[in-house]
Gaussian input, Z-matrix of N, CA and C with variables (Angstrom, degrees):
# hf/3-21g

backbone

0 1
 N
 C     1     B1
 C     2     B2     1     A1
 N     3     B3     2     A2     1     D1
 C     4     B4     3     A3     2     D2
 C     5     B5     4     A4     3     D3
 N     6     B6     5     A5     4     D4
 C     7     B7     6     A6     5     D5
 C     8     B8     7     A7     6     D6
 N     9     B9     8     A8     7     D7
 C    10    B10     9     A9     8     D8
 C    11    B11    10    A10     9     D9
 N    12    B12    11    A11    10    D10
 C    13    B13    12    A12    11    D11
 C    14    B14    13    A13    12    D12
 N    15    B15    14    A14    13    D13
 C    16    B16    15    A15    14    D14
 C    17    B17    16    A16    15    D15
 N    18    B18    17    A17    16    D16
 C    19    B19    18    A18    17    D17
 C    20    B20    19    A19    18    D18
 N    21    B21    20    A20    19    D19
 C    22    B22    21    A21    20    D20
 C    23    B23    22    A22    21    D21
 N    24    B24    23    A23    22    D22
 C    25    B25    24    A24    23    D23
 C    26    B26    25    A25    24    D24
 N    27    B27    26    A26    25    D25
 C    28    B28    27    A27    26    D26
 C    29    B29    28    A28    27    D27
 N    30    B30    29    A29    28    D28
 C    31    B31    30    A30    29    D29
 C    32    B32    31    A31    30    D30
 N    33    B33    32    A32    31    D31
 C    34    B34    33    A33    32    D32
 C    35    B35    34    A34    33    D33
 N    36    B36    35    A35    34    D34
 C    37    B37    36    A36    35    D35
 C    38    B38    37    A37    36    D36
 N    39    B39    38    A38    37    D37
 C    40    B40    39    A39    38    D38
 C    41    B41    40    A40    39    D39
 N    42    B42    41    A41    40    D40
 C    43    B43    42    A42    41    D41
 C    44    B44    43    A43    42    D42
 N    45    B45    44    A44    43    D43
 C    46    B46    45    A45    44    D44
 C    47    B47    46    A46    45    D45
 N    48    B48    47    A47    46    D46
 C    49    B49    48    A48    47    D47
 C    50    B50    49    A49    48    D48
 N    51    B51    50    A50    49    D49
 C    52    B52    51    A51    50    D50
 C    53    B53    52    A52    51    D51
 N    54    B54    53    A53    52    D52
 C    55    B55    54    A54    53    D53
 C    56    B56    55    A55    54    D54
 N    57    B57    56    A56    55    D55
 C    58    B58    57    A57    56    D56
 C    59    B59    58    A58    57    D57
 N    60    B60    59    A59    58    D58
 C    61    B61    60    A60    59    D59
 C    62    B62    61    A61    60    D60
 N    63    B63    62    A62    61    D61
 C    64    B64    63    A63    62    D62
 C    65    B65    64    A64    63    D63
 N    66    B66    65    A65    64    D64
 C    67    B67    66    A66    65    D65
 C    68    B68    67    A67    66    D66
 N    69    B69    68    A68    67    D67
 C    70    B70    69    A69    68    D68
 C    71    B71    70    A70    69    D69
 N    72    B72    71    A71    70    D70
 C    73    B73    72    A72    71    D71
 C    74    B74    73    A73    72    D72
 N    75    B75    74    A74    73    D73
 C    76    B76    75    A75    74    D74
 C    77    B77    76    A76    75    D75
 N    78    B78    77    A77    76    D76
 C    79    B79    78    A78    77    D77
 C    80    B80    79    A79    78    D78
 N    81    B81    80    A80    79    D79
 C    82    B82    81    A81    80    D80
 C    83    B83    82    A82    81    D81
 N    84    B84    83    A83    82    D82
 C    85    B85    84    A84    83    D83
 C    86    B86    85    A85    84    D84
 N    87    B87    86    A86    85    D85
 C    88    B88    87    A87    86    D86
 C    89    B89    88    A88    87    D87
 N    90    B90    89    A89    88    D88
 C    91    B91    90    A90    89    D89
 C    92    B92    91    A91    90    D90
 N    93    B93    92    A92    91    D91
 C    94    B94    93    A93    92    D92
 C    95    B95    94    A94    93    D93
 N    96    B96    95    A95    94    D94
 C    97    B97    96    A96    95    D95
 C    98    B98    97    A97    96    D96
 N    99    B99    98    A98    97    D97
 C   100   B100    99    A99    98    D98
 C   101   B101   100   A100    99    D99
 N   102   B102   101   A101   100   D100
 C   103   B103   102   A102   101   D101
 C   104   B104   103   A103   102   D102
 N   105   B105   104   A104   103   D103
 C   106   B106   105   A105   104   D104
 C   107   B107   106   A106   105   D105
 N   108   B108   107   A107   106   D106
 C   109   B109   108   A108   107   D107
 C   110   B110   109   A109   108   D108
 N   111   B111   110   A110   109   D109
 C   112   B112   111   A111   110   D110
 C   113   B113   112   A112   111   D111
 N   114   B114   113   A113   112   D112
 C   115   B115   114   A114   113   D113
 C   116   B116   115   A115   114   D114
 N   117   B117   116   A116   115   D115
 C   118   B118   117   A117   116   D116
 C   119   B119   118   A118   117   D117
 N   120   B120   119   A119   118   D118
 C   121   B121   120   A120   119   D119
 C   122   B122   121   A121   120   D120
 N   123   B123   122   A122   121   D121
 C   124   B124   123   A123   122   D122
 C   125   B125   124   A124   123   D123
 N   126   B126   125   A125   124   D124
 C   127   B127   126   A126   125   D125
 C   128   B128   127   A127   126   D126
 N   129   B129   128   A128   127   D127
 C   130   B130   129   A129   128   D128
 C   131   B131   130   A130   129   D129
 N   132   B132   131   A131   130   D130
 C   133   B133   132   A132   131   D131
 C   134   B134   133   A133   132   D132
 N   135   B135   134   A134   133   D133
 C   136   B136   135   A135   134   D134
 C   137   B137   136   A136   135   D135
 N   138   B138   137   A137   136   D136
 C   139   B139   138   A138   137   D137
 C   140   B140   139   A139   138   D138
 N   141   B141   140   A140   139   D139
 C   142   B142   141   A141   140   D140
 C   143   B143   142   A142   141   D141
 N   144   B144   143   A143   142   D142
 C   145   B145   144   A144   143   D143
 C   146   B146   145   A145   144   D144
 N   147   B147   146   A146   145   D145
 C   148   B148   147   A147   146   D146
 C   149   B149   148   A148   147   D147
 N   150   B150   149   A149   148   D148
 C   151   B151   150   A150   149   D149
 C   152   B152   151   A151   150   D150
 N   153   B153   152   A152   151   D151
 C   154   B154   153   A153   152   D152
 C   155   B155   154   A154   153   D153
 N   156   B156   155   A155   154   D154
 C   157   B157   156   A156   155   D155
 C   158   B158   157   A157   156   D156
 N   159   B159   158   A158   157   D157
 C   160   B160   159   A159   158   D158
 C   161   B161   160   A160   159   D159
 N   162   B162   161   A161   160   D160
 C   163   B163   162   A162   161   D161
 C   164   B164   163   A163   162   D162
 N   165   B165   164   A164   163   D163
 C   166   B166   165   A165   164   D164
 C   167   B167   166   A166   165   D165
 N   168   B168   167   A167   166   D166
 C   169   B169   168   A168   167   D167
 C   170   B170   169   A169   168   D168
 N   171   B171   170   A170   169   D169
 C   172   B172   171   A171   170   D170
 C   173   B173   172   A172   171   D171
 N   174   B174   173   A173   172   D172
 C   175   B175   174   A174   173   D173
 C   176   B176   175   A175   174   D174
 N   177   B177   176   A176   175   D175
 C   178   B178   177   A177   176   D176
 C   179   B179   178   A178   177   D177
 N   180   B180   179   A179   178   D178
 C   181   B181   180   A180   179   D179
 C   182   B182   181   A181   180   D180
 N   183   B183   182   A182   181   D181
 C   184   B184   183   A183   182   D182
 C   185   B185   184   A184   183   D183
 N   186   B186   185   A185   184   D184
 C   187   B187   186   A186   185   D185
 C   188   B188   187   A187   186   D186
 N   189   B189   188   A188   187   D187
 C   190   B190   189   A189   188   D188
 C   191   B191   190   A190   189   D189
 N   192   B192   191   A191   190   D190
 C   193   B193   192   A192   191   D191
 C   194   B194   193   A193   192   D192
 N   195   B195   194   A194   193   D193
 C   196   B196   195   A195   194   D194
 C   197   B197   196   A196   195   D195
 N   198   B198   197   A197   196   D196
 C   199   B199   198   A198   197   D197
 C   200   B200   199   A199   198   D198
 N   201   B201   200   A200   199   D199
 C   202   B202   201   A201   200   D200
 C   203   B203   202   A202   201   D201
 N   204   B204   203   A203   202   D202
 C   205   B205   204   A204   203   D203
 C   206   B206   205   A205   204   D204
 N   207   B207   206   A206   205   D205
 C   208   B208   207   A207   206   D206
 C   209   B209   208   A208   207   D207
 N   210   B210   209   A209   208   D208
 C   211   B211   210   A210   209   D209
 C   212   B212   211   A211   210   D210
 N   213   B213   212   A212   211   D211
 C   214   B214   213   A213   212   D212
 C   215   B215   214   A214   213   D213
 N   216   B216   215   A215   214   D214
 C   217   B217   216   A216   215   D215
 C   218   B218   217   A217   216   D216
 N   219   B219   218   A218   217   D217
 C   220   B220   219   A219   218   D218
 C   221   B221   220   A220   219   D219

   B1=1.4489
   B2=1.5204
   B3=1.2916
   B4=1.4554
   B5=1.5171
   B6=1.3271
   B7=1.4570
   B8=1.5224
   B9=1.3092
   B10=1.4610
   B11=1.5241
   B12=1.3197
   B13=1.4628
   B14=1.5247
   B15=1.3148
   B16=1.4583
   B17=1.5239
   B18=1.3330
   B19=1.4521
   B20=1.5191
   B21=1.3196
   B22=1.4570
   B23=1.5210
   B24=1.3287
   B25=1.4595
   B26=1.5243
   B27=1.3312
   B28=1.4640
   B29=1.5268
   B30=1.3231
   B31=1.4617
   B32=1.5152
   B33=1.3124
   B34=1.4553
   B35=1.5272
   B36=1.3142
   B37=1.4586
   B38=1.5123
   B39=1.3341
   B40=1.4615
   B41=1.5281
   B42=1.3416
   B43=1.4622
   B44=1.5190
   B45=1.3181
   B46=1.4617
   B47=1.5289
   B48=1.3307
   B49=1.4716
   B50=1.5300
   B51=1.3168
   B52=1.4607
   B53=1.5229
   B54=1.3171
   B55=1.4544
   B56=1.5228
   B57=1.3357
   B58=1.4580
   B59=1.5274
   B60=1.3176
   B61=1.4679
   B62=1.5138
   B63=1.3257
   B64=1.4654
   B65=1.5250
   B66=1.3229
   B67=1.4586
   B68=1.5245
   B69=1.3357
   B70=1.4606
   B71=1.5207
   B72=1.3316
   B73=1.4616
   B74=1.5197
   B75=1.3377
   B76=1.4630
   B77=1.5201
   B78=1.3256
   B79=1.4565
   B80=1.5194
   B81=1.3088
   B82=1.4551
   B83=1.5241
   B84=1.3209
   B85=1.4664
   B86=1.5213
   B87=1.3246
   B88=1.4664
   B89=1.5139
   B90=1.3405
   B91=1.4684
   B92=1.5258
   B93=1.3233
   B94=1.4644
   B95=1.5259
   B96=1.3441
   B97=1.4631
   B98=1.5225
   B99=1.3248
   B100=1.4624
   B101=1.5276
   B102=1.3254
   B103=1.4652
   B104=1.5216
   B105=1.3328
   B106=1.4679
   B107=1.5218
   B108=1.3345
   B109=1.4687
   B110=1.5286
   B111=1.3294
   B112=1.4739
   B113=1.5250
   B114=1.3310
   B115=1.4621
   B116=1.5299
   B117=1.3265
   B118=1.4660
   B119=1.5253
   B120=1.3338
   B121=1.4583
   B122=1.5112
   B123=1.3166
   B124=1.4644
   B125=1.5194
   B126=1.3163
   B127=1.4657
   B128=1.5137
   B129=1.3167
   B130=1.4694
   B131=1.5202
   B132=1.3124
   B133=1.4588
   B134=1.5255
   B135=1.3284
   B136=1.4606
   B137=1.5201
   B138=1.3157
   B139=1.4697
   B140=1.5202
   B141=1.2979
   B142=1.4549
   B143=1.5200
   B144=1.2942
   B145=1.4599
   B146=1.5094
   B147=1.3089
   B148=1.4625
   B149=1.5279
   B150=1.3222
   B151=1.4582
   B152=1.5308
   B153=1.3119
   B154=1.4644
   B155=1.5248
   B156=1.3079
   B157=1.4530
   B158=1.5307
   B159=1.3188
   B160=1.4582
   B161=1.5188
   B162=1.3079
   B163=1.4612
   B164=1.5318
   B165=1.3132
   B166=1.4503
   B167=1.5222
   B168=1.3080
   B169=1.4609
   B170=1.5307
   B171=1.3213
   B172=1.4570
   B173=1.5310
   B174=1.3478
   B175=1.4732
   B176=1.5315
   B177=1.3101
   B178=1.4680
   B179=1.5293
   B180=1.3328
   B181=1.4651
   B182=1.5223
   B183=1.3421
   B184=1.4647
   B185=1.5298
   B186=1.3262
   B187=1.4689
   B188=1.5214
   B189=1.3431
   B190=1.4667
   B191=1.5237
   B192=1.3441
   B193=1.4618
   B194=1.5150
   B195=1.3393
   B196=1.4668
   B197=1.5219
   B198=1.3208
   B199=1.4570
   B200=1.5142
   B201=1.3208
   B202=1.4569
   B203=1.5107
   B204=1.3177
   B205=1.4651
   B206=1.5233
   B207=1.3159
   B208=1.4661
   B209=1.5235
   B210=1.3129
   B211=1.4647
   B212=1.5269
   B213=1.3285
   B214=1.4693
   B215=1.5094
   B216=1.3174
   B217=1.4771
   B218=1.5240
   B219=1.3087
   B220=1.4704
   B221=1.5132
   A1=110.67
   A2=116.59
   A3=120.28
   A4=112.69
   A5=117.39
   A6=121.26
   A7=112.97
   A8=118.48
   A9=121.59
   A10=111.02
   A11=114.45
   A12=121.78
   A13=107.98
   A14=116.21
   A15=121.25
   A16=110.08
   A17=115.89
   A18=122.24
   A19=109.35
   A20=116.16
   A21=122.73
   A22=106.94
   A23=116.55
   A24=121.88
   A25=107.92
   A26=115.59
   A27=122.81
   A28=108.44
   A29=116.80
   A30=121.52
   A31=109.32
   A32=116.32
   A33=120.29
   A34=108.68
   A35=115.60
   A36=123.08
   A37=107.18
   A38=116.74
   A39=122.82
   A40=111.02
   A41=116.38
   A42=122.07
   A43=115.14
   A44=118.83
   A45=122.89
   A46=109.46
   A47=119.09
   A48=119.90
   A49=111.52
   A50=116.17
   A51=123.03
   A52=108.20
   A53=116.20
   A54=121.40
   A55=108.86
   A56=115.96
   A57=119.99
   A58=109.11
   A59=115.49
   A60=122.60
   A61=107.91
   A62=115.87
   A63=121.09
   A64=109.15
   A65=115.00
   A66=121.57
   A67=107.50
   A68=116.64
   A69=121.30
   A70=109.68
   A71=115.60
   A72=120.33
   A73=111.32
   A74=116.85
   A75=120.31
   A76=108.65
   A77=115.06
   A78=120.14
   A79=108.55
   A80=115.71
   A81=122.68
   A82=106.73
   A83=116.83
   A84=119.33
   A85=112.33
   A86=117.60
   A87=120.72
   A88=112.15
   A89=116.24
   A90=120.66
   A91=110.37
   A92=116.97
   A93=120.57
   A94=111.15
   A95=117.55
   A96=120.18
   A97=110.79
   A98=117.10
   A99=120.09
   A100=110.92
   A101=117.64
   A102=120.01
   A103=111.95
   A104=117.87
   A105=119.93
   A106=109.94
   A107=116.78
   A108=119.35
   A109=111.22
   A110=116.91
   A111=119.70
   A112=110.47
   A113=116.62
   A114=120.55
   A115=110.85
   A116=116.16
   A117=120.73
   A118=112.52
   A119=117.34
   A120=120.34
   A121=114.24
   A122=117.62
   A123=122.15
   A124=111.09
   A125=116.84
   A126=121.72
   A127=112.40
   A128=114.71
   A129=121.17
   A130=110.22
   A131=115.74
   A132=122.99
   A133=107.05
   A134=116.55
   A135=120.24
   A136=112.05
   A137=116.22
   A138=121.13
   A139=111.88
   A140=116.41
   A141=120.80
   A142=108.24
   A143=117.03
   A144=121.50
   A145=114.26
   A146=117.39
   A147=120.50
   A148=113.38
   A149=117.89
   A150=120.62
   A151=109.78
   A152=116.50
   A153=121.80
   A154=109.00
   A155=116.17
   A156=122.64
   A157=107.57
   A158=116.75
   A159=120.30
   A160=108.61
   A161=116.30
   A162=121.23
   A163=110.54
   A164=115.41
   A165=121.42
   A166=109.00
   A167=116.95
   A168=121.60
   A169=111.22
   A170=115.43
   A171=120.85
   A172=111.42
   A173=119.66
   A174=118.62
   A175=112.99
   A176=117.72
   A177=120.47
   A178=110.19
   A179=116.76
   A180=120.36
   A181=111.12
   A182=116.40
   A183=119.86
   A184=111.72
   A185=117.72
   A186=120.90
   A187=111.72
   A188=116.50
   A189=121.12
   A190=112.62
   A191=117.83
   A192=121.05
   A193=115.90
   A194=117.41
   A195=120.49
   A196=108.21
   A197=116.17
   A198=119.62
   A199=110.67
   A200=115.96
   A201=121.57
   A202=114.75
   A203=118.22
   A204=120.87
   A205=110.14
   A206=115.36
   A207=121.82
   A208=108.70
   A209=115.46
   A210=119.40
   A211=109.18
   A212=114.85
   A213=121.82
   A214=108.76
   A215=118.10
   A216=119.56
   A217=110.47
   A218=116.79
   A219=121.03
   A220=110.21
   D1=52.57
   D2=178.51
   D3=-66.24
   D4=-29.53
   D5=-177.44
   D6=-93.38
   D7=10.69
   D8=-176.02
   D9=-68.54
   D10=142.03
   D11=178.61
   D12=-128.29
   D13=164.87
   D14=178.20
   D15=-96.85
   D16=137.41
   D17=178.76
   D18=-131.19
   D19=146.14
   D20=174.71
   D21=-103.65
   D22=127.77
   D23=177.91
   D24=-115.77
   D25=123.84
   D26=177.82
   D27=-112.14
   D28=141.14
   D29=177.24
   D30=-159.54
   D31=171.97
   D32=173.87
   D33=-119.60
   D34=141.27
   D35=178.65
   D36=-123.47
   D37=109.73
   D38=-176.87
   D39=52.83
   D40=41.25
   D41=177.45
   D42=85.21
   D43=-7.62
   D44=179.72
   D45=-92.97
   D46=124.35
   D47=178.25
   D48=-69.62
   D49=137.49
   D50=179.14
   D51=-132.17
   D52=155.14
   D53=179.27
   D54=-156.28
   D55=145.35
   D56=175.52
   D57=-156.17
   D58=165.41
   D59=179.46
   D60=-113.01
   D61=137.94
   D62=179.84
   D63=-134.77
   D64=146.42
   D65=175.41
   D66=-99.64
   D67=122.93
   D68=-179.18
   D69=-148.49
   D70=155.33
   D71=178.49
   D72=-71.57
   D73=-37.11
   D74=177.28
   D75=-146.80
   D76=160.56
   D77=-179.21
   D78=-142.97
   D79=139.11
   D80=171.82
   D81=-145.64
   D82=-177.83
   D83=-176.52
   D84=-62.72
   D85=-40.02
   D86=178.77
   D87=-62.10
   D88=-44.16
   D89=177.56
   D90=-63.19
   D91=-42.02
   D92=-178.28
   D93=-62.86
   D94=-41.92
   D95=177.55
   D96=-63.80
   D97=-40.67
   D98=179.17
   D99=-63.05
   D100=-48.56
   D101=-177.31
   D102=-69.22
   D103=-31.88
   D104=174.83
   D105=-64.30
   D106=-40.03
   D107=178.31
   D108=-67.61
   D109=-34.35
   D110=175.88
   D111=-65.52
   D112=-42.21
   D113=179.37
   D114=-64.13
   D115=-33.02
   D116=179.91
   D117=-80.70
   D118=-7.58
   D119=179.04
   D120=91.38
   D121=11.77
   D122=-178.26
   D123=-99.07
   D124=-45.36
   D125=-177.20
   D126=-78.53
   D127=167.34
   D128=-178.72
   D129=-111.25
   D130=136.02
   D131=174.77
   D132=-107.81
   D133=130.78
   D134=-179.78
   D135=-63.82
   D136=151.19
   D137=-178.90
   D138=-71.73
   D139=-35.04
   D140=-176.72
   D141=-116.78
   D142=152.42
   D143=-177.65
   D144=-56.44
   D145=-30.09
   D146=-177.07
   D147=-99.10
   D148=-1.82
   D149=-180.00
   D150=-69.57
   D151=127.80
   D152=179.30
   D153=-85.68
   D154=125.44
   D155=-179.06
   D156=-121.63
   D157=139.21
   D158=176.79
   D159=-67.44
   D160=126.67
   D161=-177.11
   D162=-75.08
   D163=146.67
   D164=176.46
   D165=-77.25
   D166=127.43
   D167=-177.93
   D168=-84.58
   D169=165.60
   D170=178.54
   D171=-60.21
   D172=-48.08
   D173=179.12
   D174=-60.45
   D175=-37.90
   D176=179.52
   D177=-67.99
   D178=-42.76
   D179=179.00
   D180=-63.29
   D181=-38.71
   D182=179.95
   D183=-64.66
   D184=-28.96
   D185=177.10
   D186=-63.53
   D187=-26.47
   D188=-178.78
   D189=-98.67
   D190=12.72
   D191=174.69
   D192=90.92
   D193=11.63
   D194=177.93
   D195=-92.02
   D196=131.83
   D197=178.50
   D198=-152.25
   D199=168.37
   D200=176.02
   D201=61.52
   D202=40.11
   D203=-179.29
   D204=-76.36
   D205=128.42
   D206=174.59
   D207=-139.28
   D208=156.75
   D209=-178.90
   D210=-141.31
   D211=158.31
   D212=177.95
   D213=-157.67
   D214=155.78
   D215=174.83
   D216=-63.30
   D217=144.11
   D218=-179.60
   D219=-80.56

């Protein structure tokens, strides 16, 4: 992960504002929704670095009360 950068992801969970920092090689809206769902305990993180895991989509995350996901470089 030589190209990894730090990103801040902000979201709300059942109306409560949440925020965290993550190190990733790239970030886009889909990645941000997936990592916000992981932080909220909804999404799945693979056990091994190379394990492919199906990402949590925005509609699925919204079903569990996650909304307003935004991200920015740290």
